C-alpha positions in Angstrom: 0.0 0.0 0.0 2.9 2.4 0.7 4.2 1.6 -2.7 0.8 2.4 -4.3 0.6 5.6 -2.3 4.1 6.5 -3.5 3.2 5.7 -7.1 0.0 7.6 -6.7 1.9 10.6 -5.2 4.3 10.5 -8.1 1.5 10.3 -10.6 -0.3 13.3 -8.9 3.0 15.2 -8.9 3.4 14.5 -12.6 -0.2 15.5 -13.3 0.4 18.7 -11.3 3.6 19.4 -13.2 1.8 18.8 -16.5 -1.0 21.1 -15.4 1.4 23.8 -14.4 3.1 23.6 -17.8 -0.3 23.8 -19.5 -1.3 26.8 -17.4 2.0 28.5 -18.2 1.6 27.7 -21.9 -2.0 29.0 -21.7 -0.8 32.1 -20.0 1.8 32.7 -22.7 -0.9 32.2 -25.3 -3.1 34.7 -23.5 -0.2 37.2 -23.4 0.4 36.7 -27.1 -3.3 37.1 -27.9 -3.3 40.3 -25.8 -0.3 41.7 -27.8 -2.0 40.7 -31.0 -5.2 42.4 -30.0 -3.2 45.6 -29.1 -1.6 45.4 -32.6 -5.1 45.0 -34.2 -6.4 48.0 -32.2 -3.4 50.1 -33.3 -3.9 49.1 -36.9 -7.7 49.9 -36.7 -6.8 53.3 -35.4 -4.4 53.9 -38.2 -7.0 52.9 -40.7 -9.5 55.2 -39.0 -7.0 58.0 -39.2 -6.4 57.4 -42.9 -10.1 57.3 -43.6 -10.4 60.7 -41.8 -7.6 62.1 -43.9 -9.2 60.8 -47.1 -12.5 62.3 -46.0 -10.9 65.7 -45.4 -9.1 65.5 -48.7 -12.3 64.6 -50.4 -14.1 67.7 -48.8 -11.2 69.9 -50.0 -11.4 68.5 -53.5 -15.2 69.0 -53.5 -14.7 72.6 -52.4 -12.1 73.1 -55.1 -14.4 71.6 -57.8 -17.2 73.9 -56.7 -14.9 76.9 -57.0 -13.8 75.8 -60.5 -17.5 75.3 -61.4 -18.3 78.8 -60.2 -15.3 80.2 -62.1 -16.3 78.4 -65.3 -19.9 79.8 -64.9 -18.4 83.3 -64.5 -16.3 82.8 -67.6 -19.3 81.6 -69.5 -21.3 84.7 -68.4 -18.4 87.0 -69.3 -18.0 85.3 -72.7 -21.7 85.8 -73.4 -21.4 89.5 -72.5 -18.3 89.8 -74.7 -20.2 88.2 -77.6 -23.1 90.7 -77.1 -20.6 93.6 -77.1 -19.0 92.3 -80.3 -22.4 92.2 -81.9 -23.1 95.7 -80.8 -19.7 96.9 -82.0 -20.3 95.2 -85.3 -23.6 96.9 -85.6 -22.1 100.3 -84.6 -19.3 99.8 -87.1 -21.7 99.1 -89.9 -23.8 102.1 -89.0 -20.6 104.3 -88.9 -19.6 102.9 -92.3 -23.0 103.8 -93.8 -22.9 107.3 -92.3 -19.3 107.7 -93.6 -20.5 106.6 -97.0 -23.3 109.2 -96.9 -21.0 111.9 -95.7 -18.5 111.2 -98.5 -21.4 111.4 -101.0 -22.6 114.6 -99.4 -19.1 116.2 -99.5 -18.6 115.1 -103.1 -21.4 117.5 -104.1 -19.2 120.4 -103.0 -16.3 119.4 -105.2 
């Protein structure tokens, strides 16, 4: 019986040793998992920061496009005004040409 008790004690000791090793191994795995989770959280924050930067850049681009759109609209308006002025100038030139022709005819009577 003493022999059996000694064998049982050795077996219990081995089981305890194996359990301790498994607990230590599990503890290392938990530590590794914690570090991995910390890395994942840091990467998620980086992605979030990048998304915020992209969003900000998109807003700036949108604002720039709106300014360009307004400038093109202004240029279109000015171009239309210039075209109207050219038409008026052409009409005025034609009128002056006709008046000059009549004036030349009128002056030619005195020669």
